[in-house]
C-alpha positions as CSV (number, residue, x, y, z in Angstrom):
1,M,-149.0,-160.9,30.8
2,L,-146.6,-158.0,30.1
3,D,-147.5,-154.5,31.1
4,W,-147.3,-151.9,28.3
5,V,-146.7,-148.2,28.5
6,Y,-149.2,-145.8,26.8
7,P,-149.3,-142.1,27.0
8,C,-151.1,-141.1,30.2
9,S,-151.8,-144.7,31.2
10,V,-150.1,-147.8,32.4
11,G,-151.6,-151.2,32.6
12,P,-152.2,-154.5,30.9
13,A,-151.8,-154.1,27.2
14,P,-154.7,-154.7,24.8
15,P,-154.3,-157.9,22.8
16,D,-153.6,-155.9,19.5
17,A,-151.0,-153.5,21.0
18,E,-147.4,-153.2,19.7
19,P,-144.6,-154.1,22.1
20,N,-142.8,-151.3,23.9
21,L,-139.2,-150.7,22.9
22,L,-138.2,-150.8,26.6
23,D,-139.5,-154.3,26.9
24,S,-137.3,-155.5,24.0
25,L,-134.3,-153.9,25.7
26,D,-134.9,-155.6,29.0
27,P,-132.7,-158.6,28.3
28,M,-129.8,-156.2,27.6
29,M,-130.3,-154.4,30.9
30,N,-129.7,-157.7,32.8
31,R,-126.3,-158.3,31.0
32,A,-123.0,-158.2,32.9
33,P,-121.5,-154.7,33.0
34,I,-119.1,-153.8,30.3
35,P,-115.5,-154.1,31.4
36,T,-113.5,-151.0,31.8
37,A,-109.8,-150.2,31.0
38,R,-109.1,-150.5,34.8
39,E,-110.3,-154.1,34.7
40,I,-108.3,-155.2,31.6
41,M,-105.2,-153.1,31.8
42,T,-101.7,-154.4,32.5
43,T,-100.4,-152.6,35.6
44,Q,-96.9,-154.3,35.9
45,L,-95.3,-152.2,33.1
46,V,-91.9,-152.2,31.7
47,T,-91.1,-148.5,31.4
48,L,-88.3,-146.5,29.9
49,Q,-86.5,-143.3,31.0
50,P,-86.1,-140.4,28.7
51,K,-82.3,-140.2,29.1
52,M,-81.9,-144.0,28.4
53,T,-79.8,-144.7,25.3
54,V,-81.6,-146.1,22.3
55,A,-79.3,-149.2,22.5
56,E,-80.5,-149.8,26.1
57,A,-84.1,-149.3,25.1
58,I,-83.9,-151.8,22.3
59,K,-82.3,-154.3,24.6
60,T,-85.1,-153.8,27.1
61,L,-87.8,-154.2,24.5
62,L,-86.2,-157.4,23.3
63,R,-85.5,-158.8,26.7
64,H,-89.2,-158.4,27.7
65,S,-90.5,-159.5,24.3
66,I,-92.6,-156.3,23.9
67,S,-93.1,-154.1,20.9
68,G,-93.0,-150.8,22.8
69,A,-93.0,-149.1,26.2
70,P,-94.1,-146.0,27.9
71,V,-91.5,-143.4,28.7
72,V,-92.0,-141.9,32.1
73,D,-90.2,-139.3,34.3
74,E,-89.2,-139.9,37.8
75,D,-92.7,-139.1,39.2
76,G,-94.3,-141.6,36.9
77,K,-95.7,-139.0,34.5
78,L,-96.1,-140.2,31.0
79,L,-93.8,-138.4,28.5
80,G,-94.3,-140.5,25.5
81,V,-94.1,-144.0,24.1
82,L,-91.1,-145.7,22.4
83,S,-92.2,-148.4,19.9
84,E,-90.3,-150.8,17.6
85,F,-91.4,-148.5,14.8
86,D,-89.7,-145.5,16.4
87,C,-86.5,-147.7,16.7
88,L,-86.8,-148.8,13.1
89,R,-87.2,-145.2,12.0
90,A,-84.0,-144.3,13.7
91,I,-82.2,-147.3,12.1
92,A,-83.5,-146.4,8.7
93,N,-82.2,-142.9,9.1
94,E,-79.2,-142.1,6.8
95,Q,-77.3,-140.6,9.7
96,F,-77.6,-143.8,11.7
97,H,-76.0,-145.7,8.7
98,E,-73.1,-143.2,8.5
99,D,-72.3,-143.2,12.2
100,H,-73.8,-146.6,13.4
101,D,-74.6,-144.4,16.5
102,Q,-76.9,-146.0,19.0
103,S,-76.0,-143.6,21.7
104,G,-79.0,-141.3,21.0
105,V,-81.5,-141.1,23.8
106,V,-85.1,-142.3,24.0
107,E,-86.5,-138.8,24.4
108,D,-85.2,-137.9,20.9
109,L,-87.1,-140.9,19.3
110,M,-90.2,-141.4,21.4
111,T,-93.6,-140.5,20.1
112,R,-95.0,-137.6,22.2
113,G,-98.6,-136.6,22.7
114,G,-100.1,-139.9,21.7
115,Q,-103.6,-141.1,22.5
116,T,-104.3,-142.0,26.1
117,I,-107.4,-143.3,27.8
118,G,-108.8,-143.1,31.3
119,P,-109.4,-146.0,33.6
120,E,-113.2,-145.9,33.2
121,T,-113.1,-146.1,29.4
122,D,-115.3,-149.1,28.5
123,L,-114.1,-152.1,26.4
124,F,-116.0,-151.0,23.3
125,Q,-114.6,-147.5,23.3
126,V,-111.1,-148.9,23.8
127,A,-111.7,-151.2,20.7
128,Q,-113.0,-148.3,18.6
129,T,-109.9,-146.3,19.5
130,F,-107.6,-149.1,18.4
131,V,-109.5,-149.4,15.1
132,T,-109.4,-145.6,14.5
133,L,-105.8,-144.9,15.5
134,R,-104.2,-148.2,14.5
135,V,-101.9,-148.2,17.5
136,R,-100.9,-151.3,19.5
137,R,-101.1,-150.0,23.0
138,L,-103.0,-147.3,24.9
139,P,-101.5,-145.8,28.1
140,V,-104.1,-145.5,30.9
141,L,-103.7,-142.2,32.8
142,E,-105.4,-141.2,36.1
143,G,-104.8,-137.5,36.1
144,D,-101.1,-137.1,35.0
145,L,-100.0,-140.5,36.3
146,L,-99.5,-143.6,34.2
147,V,-101.5,-146.4,36.0
148,G,-101.5,-149.0,33.3
149,Q,-101.7,-149.9,29.6
150,V,-104.2,-151.7,27.4
151,S,-103.0,-153.6,24.4
152,R,-105.1,-154.9,21.5
153,R,-104.5,-158.4,22.9
154,D,-106.0,-157.3,26.3
155,V,-109.1,-156.2,24.5
156,L,-109.5,-159.5,22.7
157,R,-108.8,-161.4,25.8
158,A,-111.6,-159.5,27.6
159,L,-114.0,-160.1,24.7
160,D,-113.3,-163.8,24.9
161,T,-114.3,-163.9,28.6
162,F,-117.1,-161.4,28.3
163,P,-120.4,-163.2,29.1
164,E,-122.6,-164.1,26.2
165,E,-126.4,-163.7,26.8
């Protein structure tokens, strides 16, 4: 028989007692821990440098079949992210058409101050951030240093392997 919690007393529940909310949560308490960004992030990142030309950056994105990459300084500090969208925005710019100039540098096109997450951010918080911000990737920072990146696909992959109980 289950024990029930009552104000000022603990013991076997009378037969007509309502179940305790904590008893109904008990199966949830025995579930596997929710994965964190640290557990699902990619750590072998393709990164770009701020002084790299746009043409070099585009070739790097294409060569690695990725839609964007973090831009870091020589110490590994995140400066921004360069995405396909940023590159397309430059190509669509009227000045680009006139000059066909791909010699601009990454730091001029990258998105600065984007959303980042910490390594202990849980899977569901990461998913909510993706839904809210409609971004494809979230850099993972530990202090000021880039330690990884979580993509939308990383979240889906983690959900696919998350134990069902």
